[in-house]
Structures are given as C-alpha cells and as structure tokens.
N, C-alpha and C positions, 0 to 999 in steps of 0.2 A: 445546454443543452446539443444537440450534433446535428449538425449540417452539411452531405454529402451531396455530390453532383458526379453523375457516370456519365463516360463517353459509351455509350451502348451500340453492340452493333447485331443486327436479325442474322438468323441463316438465311433469309434472301435476301441478303446486302441495306437493308434499310439501316438507317442511322441517325441518330438524337442522342440528346444531354436530356439524362432524366436526374431531378433534384428532388433531396429528403429533407425535412426540417425535422426534429422531434426535440423534447422538452423531456428534462427532468423529474420538473416540479419537488428538487427538493437536489441537497447537493450531488454533483458528481464524481465515481469514481477519479480517485489523485492516487499517482506515484509515491516514489519512497521520499523524493527532493518536492513534494506539493504540487506538482504540473497535472493537469487534467491530461490522466489514464487513457491516449487517446485510443490504443491497442487494447484493451479493454470493455472499451464503448463504444468500438465498431465493431465487434463480433461475439460480445453478449450480453453489454447493458449499454444498447442506442440510447433506451428514454421510447418517451409515449410518442406515436408518428402524430405531429397536428396538423404538415400538407404537405404535399405534393408535387409536380409535378412532370407526369408520365405520359409517353404519348406511345412507343410497340410494347406489345402484348409481352405482358410476362412469360419467362420459358425458354429453354434454346437461346438464349442472346451471350456474346461475349461482350466481354467489360474489358473497353480497348483502352481508357485513361480513367484516372480517377483522382478530386480532392474531399479531404475529411479537416473538414476542424470541429472542432471541444473548446464550448467555457461554461459556463453556468449562466442559464438561464435567460438570468438578466445583465448579459455580453450585450455592446451595444454593434453601430453599424462601422463605425471610426476604428474601435480595436481591431473591427475583422479585415479590415482594409490596408491598416498598415500591416496586420502579420501577413498578407496575404501578398503585402511587398516585395515585406523580409524574403517571405519564400519564394517571391517571381526570382530574384537578386540573384538568389542561391540554386536556380539551377545550367547545369550546364552539359554537354556535348556530352561527359565520360557514364551518365547518372540515372539511372531510370526509376529512381524514390528520390526525392528531397523531402527530407523536417523540415520543421520551425515547433521550438517549444520556450512557454514564457511564464510565467505563472499562473495568467487568465486564459491566453489562450493556447491547445499544441495541434497542433497542423500534418497534412503529409500529400504531397503529389505525387504520382506514379501515374504514368505513358509506356504502355507497347511501342517497340519496333516499327509492330505494324501499321500505327496512326502514321508514322513518318515515312517511310515506306510507299501508302496507299495515295497519300498525296503532298505533291512536294515543293508547294507553298506551304504546309504547314511545318512549323516548330516546337520548339517541347515549348514554347515561350506564352507563342499564339494558342496551342495548347491548355496550360493552364489556365489563362486569361477567359479562353471559352466558357473553363467550367464554373470560373471563378462568378460570371457572369449568371450563367444559370444558376448556381446556390445563392447570390446575392440580390435577384429578383426574387429570388423565394422567401426568406431571408424577411426582404425590404414587404414581400407582399401582405404576410402574416402581421406586420407592422400599422398594417391598413393603409395603405396606400391608396390613394384616387384613379378611378377609371384613366381608364388613356380617353383621348375627347379626340372627337371627327368634328372640322368644322366648312361648314355647309352653305357655300352665299348662289346666289343664281348664275351662271354662263351662256352664252351667245347660243347653245343646245343642249341645253339642259342644268340640275342641279353640278355643280364642284365638288370634289366630298376631296376632303385632305385634314392630316395627323396633322394636331396643332404640335409648336415647336417641342415644346417639353416632351409630349407622349412619342414625338420622333427619336429623339437622342434615347428615351427606353428602348427603344424598339432595334434599338441599330448599338444600342449594348448586348442585344443579346444575338441578332445576326451580323452583325464586325459591321464594320466599316467601307465595306464595300459594296452597303446598304442604299439604296439611297430614297428618297421621301414618294412615292408616287401621287397620282391627282386624276382623279377619274370623275371624267363626266359624264350622267346619265341619265335621258331627256324622262320627258317626266310620262311620254306613251310607255315606252319602257318597262321603269317602274312598273303602272300600274297593267302591261303587260303578265311578270313576273310577280306579279303580289295577289293575282287571281289564278294563278298556276302553284305558287307555290312562299304563300305567303309570305313576309314582311323580308323585303329585301335587304334590310340593314344588317344582318348576321354576315353573309355574304357579298357585302360594300366589308366589313370588320375584316374580313380576312384576306381580299386581298388588299387593302391601306397597309396590313401588317405585315405579310408572306407569316404568320402566324395561323394555327389550326385551333379551335373553340376553343378547347383546353389552356389553353398555352391563353389564351384573352384572358381568359377566366382568373387563370392563377396570378395575372399584372393588373388586378382589382376592376378587370370588365372592360365595357365599352362607352360610350354615348359621345350620340351623334346630338349636334347645337347648330340652333341659324347662328351664322355669324354675325349678323349684321341687327337682328333681332333681342341675339342671344334667347330664345327660346329651345327651349328645353322639345327635342325631336323623338330619342328613343337611347333608351339606356337597355344593356343585361348585362347585371354581376353575377 
C-alpha cells in the first residue's frame, strides 16, 4: 500500500491537495532492516492505483508539500493514525523533511518554504495535518464509507437543508476548523424554476453545503438527501 497526498500549485496560482492510494497486491519492497522501502516505492514501485482525489489538471504544477506513507495492503487506519501522530511530533522549524518508520509503516513529510511565506497563518504542523486529512479521507473512502447525509425539513420560507453532525465533521476535517456548517433555505418556487432549466437542484445544494466540488464529494462516498421528519429518501449521488 502506498498513500500519498500533495499540496499542488498550478501556474495560474490555483491550489489544491491531491491524494492517491495504491495497492501492491502482494508484498511491498522492504529495506535490509525489514522496513517498508518508501524511497523505492514512491519512485519506482508504487503499486496499482486504486483511488484518487484530483481537482487541478495535471501538467505544469509545482508540489508545495507532500506526505507519503507505505505499508502492507492490509494496514489499518489506526496504525496509520499512530504513525502520523509520531511524524507530527517530530516536525520542527529547522527541517523541511521529517521521516518515520517502523516494521509496519514508513512515512515522510516535506514542505517548501514557499508555503509558509505565502500564508503566514500556516505552520508546518498545520500543513502536515492538511495533507493527512486528504490522505485519510481517501483511505477511508476506499474502505466503503457511507455517503454524506443532508437532512431536509420544512421552514417558514421553504425547505431547510443542512448536513447531519457526522457528515459535517467529515467535511470539517477536509476544510479545517474554521469551516462552519451552513444551513440553506430554498423555496418551492425557486426549486421548480431551477429544475425546469437546469435539472435536479440537489447537486448544486451539495456543493453549497459542503464547499466541495462534485468529484471531492464522490471521493467521500457521495451524498444523500433525507427528509428529517419521515426519513424518506429524496435524492442520492454516489
């Protein structure tokens, strides 16, 4: 297994975090100390790509930071969580690279000085957490996580749409602690007008409620809309 997340900056200044998950379908390359050979895996033997989260078009992009992790295909999330915690604890101001390895997992984190100069609120620890959130989300999605859930209830001026608590927490892990869960009210008249010209309104509501693009929502397992009072299923996309 090879899990990698990259903070990407395009030539026109757009930024995003891309994540990729590979499986080796067999034993991974190991060092003489019998630890995952991350240097070889990341450059020559990543395995088979099984899932990815990519927003920006490839080509001409610079890598501002990255987080690489590798272990056997049956590695579990708790083990990766523990390794990341150790890696995070090893980050200091004097190093651009931080490495960690044991018999189960090898990991490395790199961040360029450009990231810290361009955003004075960002620290190396926050950058590492951002990468881990993207990688973790992709790893969980590949395990068959359930779709995001939107609750729909009647309001004074129309239907009120909002993510349930669990879904909001998953989105917050991606967008950061400053993200606040929105509540959207749409009248029946507005919904009908939109759908007469543009098709179902639900995908647009999903983008507004999550702050994520459709491809990112799909990577999280999709999204479903449910009537909060009756629990009736209204719409889903996975």
